[in-house]
C-alpha positions, 0 to 999 in steps of 0.5 A: 146211382149219383146223389145230391148231398150236403155235407157240414163240418164241423167243431165245437171245441176249437177253431178249424179254420185261424186265417185266410190262408187255412180258408184258402186251403181248405177250398183247395182240399175240398176242391181235390176231393171232388176231383178225385171222385168226379163229384160235382160241386154246387156251392160251399162256405167256409167258416172259422168252426164249420164247413157246408159242401153242397155236391153231386157224387157217386162217392160223397161219403169218400169226398168228405173223407178225404177233404178233411183228412187231408185238411187234417194233417194240413192243419196238425202239420201248421199248427204243431196239434195231433188227432182227428179235427171236427167233429165225430160224426158230420152231418150228411143230408140227401136232398131230393127233387129241385125246390129242396135243391134250390132251397139247400143252394140259398142256404149254403150261398148265404154262409157269410151273411146269415153269420154275421159276417157280410152285407150279402152273400157277397160281400163273404169270400169264402164262399160259392155266391160269387162264382155264380152269373160273374160276367152277368153280374161284373166280377168276371175281370180278370185274375193274377194266376201263381205261377203253375211252379207254385202251385205245389204249395197250395195243394196236399201231397203228392197232388197234384190239379191239371192247370186247367184248374187256376189258382190265384196269387194266394193259393186259391184254386178258382171257385169259377173253375171247381163249381160246376157254375154252369149247371147251378146257373141252369138251375137259377134260370137267370142272374136276376133271379139269383139275385132276388134269391140271395136277397129273398129273406127266411119265413116260415110259410117258405117251407111251406113251398118245399115240401111240393115235390112228388115225395114226402121229404121234410123241408129244407130250412135254415134249422136243417141246413145249420144242425150241428153248427156250434152255436148256432141261433136260428133268429140270430142267423134270420135277423142277418139277412137283413145285412144289419153286421155289428162291426164292433163284434171282433170274428174268430179270425180276427181273434186268432190273429191276435192271438197267434201273431202277438200273444202267443209268441210272448208267451212262447220264447222258442223260434220251434214253438209258436202255435197255441197249441205249443202253450200247454193247458193251465197258460192258456187258460189263464192267458183266457182268464186275464184277457176275458177280463179285458173283455169285460172291463173294455167295455166299462172304461174309454180307450182303447183295449187289446181288442182295439174297439171291438168285443168277444165272448167267453165261447170265442175265447174258449174255441180260440184259446183251444181250451177244450182239445181233446189232445190235451188230455194226453200231453 
């Protein structure tokens, strides 16, 4: 029997998606898993430390297994890493009833907004908000597609996807082809209703309307959707709903880009070793201390630092430098 399920895979010890290319690969692995298991994808969002998927499937656990394993193989190959990627146990929640499904859709579609990465749900490119009501919202412009013979470079090994599922020049399978947007649009009823839901402010009273199902399942709240997500703070997410993004805060992707393209090459004078995982743990700890001091000092002096005019937190430095990566213990 097909179930509606919310799936969330997260990582507390290291960044799972270090670049835009990783975020694209993550979605493509998810898309292939959805197609292979003949599931219906409703909404998704990919961020540096976790990903959310809302699907309807006869085999939701198989879909997660295929998606996470394919992405782990990609990530481990690219960054010279080994072992499981992400927490051992992913978050699995069965969604029952229309009100609960709509609440889950709203939260997953607003991931970029809730985590302070965008001023609106539509300002974050690595989620499903822009795939819905594209024509009505003026987003149905032509997309430059990748030639068919290059598609395999952006898909899991030994996998082919029918060309009716288009792929952009960046290697991304188009979300509007993978997600069942027609079904989602029926749930939202109209573009106006969809915009209203995307701009709605979460309030405690909203939990009451989610209890209107005939069953007695608990309401779907922000805390429920974000359970297990690293550094989750409900008040921070709710404050971000007003769209006041702190541009001075460096994102994980920006910090990883700095580490991977600028700092790591200086530490590794070896063309065969190009990843932060190639840097010995002791040297990563030294780099953490240096960057931590640089970040603190930059707040009290004028002029640009290695971080530009932005700041980072200790937690960001730790996960972007993979200081708690379990594979180090066996090296």
